[in-house]
BAMIVEX-716555 format. One record per atom (N, C-alpha, C): residue number from 1; residue in three letters; chain; atom name; x, y, z. Coordinates in pm, whole numbers. Example, Ala and Ser with C-alpha at 12.3 -4.5 7.8 and 13.67 -1.06 7.14 Angstrom:
BEGIN
> 1,ala,A,N,1319,-569,780 .
> 1,ala,A,CA,1230,-450,780 .
> 1,ala,A,C,1320,-330,780 .
> 2,ser,A,N,1285,-225,708 .
> 2,ser,A,CA,1367,-106,714 .
> 2,ser,A,C,1290,3,787 .
//
This chain:
BEGIN
> 1,met,A,N,-523,-5255,-6073 .
> 1,met,A,CA,-569,-5389,-6040 .
> 1,met,A,C,-694,-5380,-5952 .
> 2,ala,A,N,-783,-5471,-5971 .
> 2,ala,A,CA,-907,-5474,-5895 .
> 2,ala,A,C,-884,-5528,-5755 .
> 3,lys,A,N,-963,-5480,-5662 .
> 3,lys,A,CA,-958,-5527,-5525 .
> 3,lys,A,C,-1097,-5580,-5490 .
> 4,gly,A,N,-1102,-5692,-5423 .
> 4,gly,A,CA,-1230,-5750,-5390 .
> 4,gly,A,C,-1247,-5777,-5242 .
> 5,arg,A,N,-1368,-5813,-5208 .
> 5,arg,A,CA,-1400,-5858,-5072 .
> 5,arg,A,C,-1524,-5944,-5080 .
> 6,ile,A,N,-1546,-6026,-4979 .
> 6,ile,A,CA,-1665,-6109,-4978 .
> 6,ile,A,C,-1748,-6082,-4853 .
> 7,thr,A,N,-1874,-6115,-4864 .
> 7,thr,A,CA,-1965,-6119,-4750 .
> 7,thr,A,C,-2024,-6258,-4748 .
> 8,val,A,N,-2022,-6320,-4632 .
> 8,val,A,CA,-2077,-6454,-4617 .
> 8,val,A,C,-2213,-6445,-4547 .
> 9,leu,A,N,-2313,-6504,-4608 .
> 9,leu,A,CA,-2444,-6514,-4546 .
> 9,leu,A,C,-2438,-6635,-4454 .
> 10,glu,A,N,-2394,-6610,-4331 .
> 10,glu,A,CA,-2357,-6717,-4239 .
> 10,glu,A,C,-2469,-6816,-4211 .
> 11,gln,A,N,-2594,-6772,-4218 .
> 11,gln,A,CA,-2705,-6862,-4190 .
> 11,gln,A,C,-2718,-6972,-4296 .
> 12,tyr,A,N,-2657,-6953,-4413 .
> 12,tyr,A,CA,-2664,-7052,-4521 .
> 12,tyr,A,C,-2538,-7138,-4533 .
> 13,cys,A,N,-2429,-7095,-4477 .
> 13,cys,A,CA,-2301,-7167,-4491 .
> 13,cys,A,C,-2302,-7296,-4411 .
> 14,lys,A,N,-2258,-7405,-4477 .
> 14,lys,A,CA,-2254,-7536,-4412 .
> 14,lys,A,C,-2112,-7590,-4395 .
> 15,ser,A,N,-2013,-7504,-4403 .
> 15,ser,A,CA,-1873,-7540,-4379 .
> 15,ser,A,C,-1821,-7648,-4473 .
> 16,cys,A,N,-1868,-7652,-4596 .
> 16,cys,A,CA,-1825,-7758,-4688 .
> 16,cys,A,C,-1681,-7740,-4733 .
> 17,gly,A,N,-1632,-7615,-4735 .
> 17,gly,A,CA,-1493,-7589,-4772 .
> 17,gly,A,C,-1467,-7578,-4921 .
> 18,leu,A,N,-1569,-7590,-5004 .
> 18,leu,A,CA,-1546,-7579,-5148 .
> 18,leu,A,C,-1493,-7442,-5188 .
> 19,cys,A,N,-1542,-7339,-5124 .
> 19,cys,A,CA,-1495,-7204,-5155 .
> 19,cys,A,C,-1349,-7184,-5114 .
> 20,val,A,N,-1312,-7242,-5000 .
> 20,val,A,CA,-1173,-7232,-4953 .
> 20,val,A,C,-1080,-7296,-5055 .
> 21,ala,A,N,-1118,-7413,-5106 .
> 21,ala,A,CA,-1038,-7483,-5206 .
> 21,ala,A,C,-1034,-7408,-5339 .
> 22,ala,A,N,-1142,-7339,-5374 .
> 22,ala,A,CA,-1151,-7271,-5503 .
> 22,ala,A,C,-1078,-7137,-5507 .
> 23,cys,A,N,-1050,-7078,-5394 .
> 23,cys,A,CA,-990,-6944,-5389 .
> 23,cys,A,C,-845,-6947,-5438 .
> 24,pro,A,N,-816,-6877,-5548 .
> 24,pro,A,CA,-679,-6877,-5600 .
> 24,pro,A,C,-581,-6799,-5513 .
> 25,lys,A,N,-630,-6707,-5433 .
> 25,lys,A,CA,-543,-6625,-5348 .
> 25,lys,A,C,-534,-6677,-5204 .
> 26,lys,A,N,-611,-6782,-5172 .
> 26,lys,A,CA,-607,-6846,-5041 .
> 26,lys,A,C,-631,-6748,-4926 .
> 27,val,A,N,-737,-6667,-4941 .
> 27,val,A,CA,-771,-6569,-4838 .
> 27,val,A,C,-892,-6611,-4753 .
> 28,leu,A,N,-942,-6732,-4776 .
> 28,leu,A,CA,-1059,-6781,-4704 .
> 28,leu,A,C,-1021,-6896,-4612 .
> 29,arg,A,N,-1097,-6909,-4505 .
> 29,arg,A,CA,-1080,-7022,-4413 .
> 29,arg,A,C,-1212,-7047,-4343 .
> 30,ile,A,N,-1224,-7166,-4284 .
> 30,ile,A,CA,-1340,-7198,-4202 .
> 30,ile,A,C,-1316,-7136,-4065 .
> 31,ser,A,N,-1412,-7061,-4015 .
> 31,ser,A,CA,-1394,-6990,-3888 .
> 31,ser,A,C,-1408,-7083,-3769 .
> 32,glu,A,N,-1372,-7033,-3653 .
> 32,glu,A,CA,-1385,-7108,-3528 .
> 32,glu,A,C,-1523,-7094,-3466 .
> 33,arg,A,N,-1594,-6987,-3499 .
> 33,arg,A,CA,-1727,-6966,-3441 .
> 33,arg,A,C,-1831,-7049,-3516 .
> 34,thr,A,N,-1945,-7067,-3456 .
> 34,thr,A,CA,-2052,-7144,-3520 .
> 34,thr,A,C,-2173,-7056,-3547 .
> 35,asn,A,N,-2249,-7096,-3650 .
> 35,asn,A,CA,-2372,-7023,-3679 .
> 35,asn,A,C,-2488,-7088,-3603 .
> 36,ala,A,N,-2608,-7041,-3626 .
> 36,ala,A,CA,-2724,-7090,-3551 .
> 36,ala,A,C,-2753,-7238,-3575 .
> 37,lys,A,N,-2706,-7291,-3687 .
> 37,lys,A,CA,-2729,-7432,-3719 .
> 37,lys,A,C,-2614,-7522,-3672 .
> 38,gly,A,N,-2512,-7463,-3611 .
> 38,gly,A,CA,-2400,-7541,-3559 .
> 38,gly,A,C,-2284,-7558,-3655 .
> 39,tyr,A,N,-2291,-7495,-3773 .
> 39,tyr,A,CA,-2182,-7501,-3870 .
> 39,tyr,A,C,-2084,-7387,-3845 .
> 40,arg,A,N,-1962,-7406,-3890 .
> 40,arg,A,CA,-1859,-7302,-3881 .
> 40,arg,A,C,-1849,-7233,-4017 .
> 41,pro,A,N,-1901,-7111,-4030 .
> 41,pro,A,CA,-1903,-7044,-4160 .
> 41,pro,A,C,-1764,-7001,-4207 .
> 42,val,A,N,-1751,-6987,-4336 .
> 42,val,A,CA,-1626,-6942,-4394 .
> 42,val,A,C,-1606,-6794,-4363 .
> 43,glu,A,N,-1481,-6750,-4365 .
> 43,glu,A,CA,-1450,-6609,-4346 .
> 43,glu,A,C,-1330,-6570,-4431 .
> 44,gln,A,N,-1323,-6443,-4468 .
> 44,gln,A,CA,-1204,-6390,-4533 .
> 44,gln,A,C,-1114,-6344,-4421 .
> 45,phe,A,N,-998,-6407,-4407 .
> 45,phe,A,CA,-913,-6380,-4292 .
> 45,phe,A,C,-795,-6289,-4322 .
> 46,thr,A,N,-774,-6254,-4446 .
> 46,thr,A,CA,-662,-6168,-4481 .
> 46,thr,A,C,-694,-6088,-4607 .
> 47,glu,A,N,-615,-5987,-4634 .
> 47,glu,A,CA,-629,-5908,-4756 .
> 47,glu,A,C,-580,-5990,-4875 .
> 48,gly,A,N,-614,-5947,-4993 .
> 48,gly,A,CA,-563,-6012,-5113 .
> 48,gly,A,C,-671,-6063,-5207 .
> 49,cys,A,N,-797,-6051,-5165 .
> 49,cys,A,CA,-907,-6093,-5252 .
> 49,cys,A,C,-905,-6008,-5379 .
> 50,ile,A,N,-919,-6074,-5495 .
> 50,ile,A,CA,-919,-6002,-5622 .
> 50,ile,A,C,-1059,-5992,-5684 .
> 51,gly,A,N,-1159,-6045,-5613 .
> 51,gly,A,CA,-1296,-6036,-5661 .
> 51,gly,A,C,-1326,-6127,-5779 .
> 52,cys,A,N,-1256,-6238,-5791 .
> 52,cys,A,CA,-1275,-6329,-5905 .
> 52,cys,A,C,-1405,-6407,-5897 .
> 53,ala,A,N,-1462,-6420,-5780 .
> 53,ala,A,CA,-1590,-6487,-5755 .
> 53,ala,A,C,-1586,-6638,-5769 .
> 54,met,A,N,-1468,-6698,-5771 .
> 54,met,A,CA,-1458,-6844,-5775 .
> 54,met,A,C,-1522,-6905,-5652 .
> 55,cys,A,N,-1511,-6838,-5539 .
> 55,cys,A,CA,-1573,-6887,-5416 .
> 55,cys,A,C,-1725,-6892,-5429 .
> 56,ala,A,N,-1782,-6786,-5480 .
> 56,ala,A,CA,-1928,-6779,-5494 .
> 56,ala,A,C,-1979,-6880,-5596 .
> 57,val,A,N,-1906,-6899,-5703 .
> 57,val,A,CA,-1946,-6995,-5806 .
> 57,val,A,C,-1943,-7137,-5751 .
> 58,ser,A,N,-1847,-7167,-5667 .
> 58,ser,A,CA,-1833,-7303,-5615 .
> 58,ser,A,C,-1924,-7332,-5496 .
> 59,cys,A,N,-1987,-7230,-5439 .
> 59,cys,A,CA,-2071,-7248,-5320 .
> 59,cys,A,C,-2206,-7310,-5356 .
> 60,pro,A,N,-2236,-7430,-5307 .
> 60,pro,A,CA,-2363,-7494,-5340 .
> 60,pro,A,C,-2483,-7432,-5269 .
> 61,asp,A,N,-2458,-7347,-5170 .
> 61,asp,A,CA,-2566,-7288,-5093 .
> 61,asp,A,C,-2586,-7139,-5120 .
> 62,ala,A,N,-2516,-7085,-5217 .
> 62,ala,A,CA,-2525,-6942,-5253 .
> 62,ala,A,C,-2507,-6853,-5130 .
> 63,ala,A,N,-2409,-6887,-5049 .
> 63,ala,A,CA,-2387,-6816,-4923 .
> 63,ala,A,C,-2283,-6705,-4931 .
> 64,ile,A,N,-2227,-6682,-5049 .
> 64,ile,A,CA,-2118,-6584,-5062 .
> 64,ile,A,C,-2156,-6476,-5163 .
> 65,gln,A,N,-2135,-6351,-5122 .
> 65,gln,A,CA,-2151,-6237,-5211 .
> 65,gln,A,C,-2012,-6178,-5233 .
> 66,val,A,N,-1981,-6144,-5358 .
> 66,val,A,CA,-1850,-6089,-5391 .
> 66,val,A,C,-1866,-5946,-5437 .
> 67,phe,A,N,-1779,-5860,-5388 .
> 67,phe,A,CA,-1779,-5719,-5426 .
> 67,phe,A,C,-1643,-5687,-5483 .
> 68,lys,A,N,-1640,-5614,-5595 .
> 68,lys,A,CA,-1515,-5582,-5664 .
> 68,lys,A,C,-1508,-5432,-5690 .
> 69,glu,A,N,-1395,-5375,-5656 .
> 69,glu,A,CA,-1373,-5232,-5676 .
> 69,glu,A,C,-1261,-5214,-5777 .
> 70,gln,A,N,-1276,-5122,-5868 .
> 70,gln,A,CA,-1170,-5088,-5962 .
> 70,gln,A,C,-1086,-4978,-5902 .
> 71,glu,A,N,-956,-4990,-5915 .
> 71,glu,A,CA,-867,-4887,-5860 .
> 71,glu,A,C,-830,-4787,-5967 .
//
């Protein structure tokens, strides 16, 4: 089974939450910290990402990069 992870380009994230809603494994959340623009960027808070990229596809600001590893 594939294992994934994300990287968030925090300077572009506007805390819209679309990626959180789109994640089938529910491994994303809006963080407590703020970026330079005052938004709270999304973060992967637990293991379980499968690298499906639904978060990146749903992001209107192209703020998410998805990496997938084959086991």
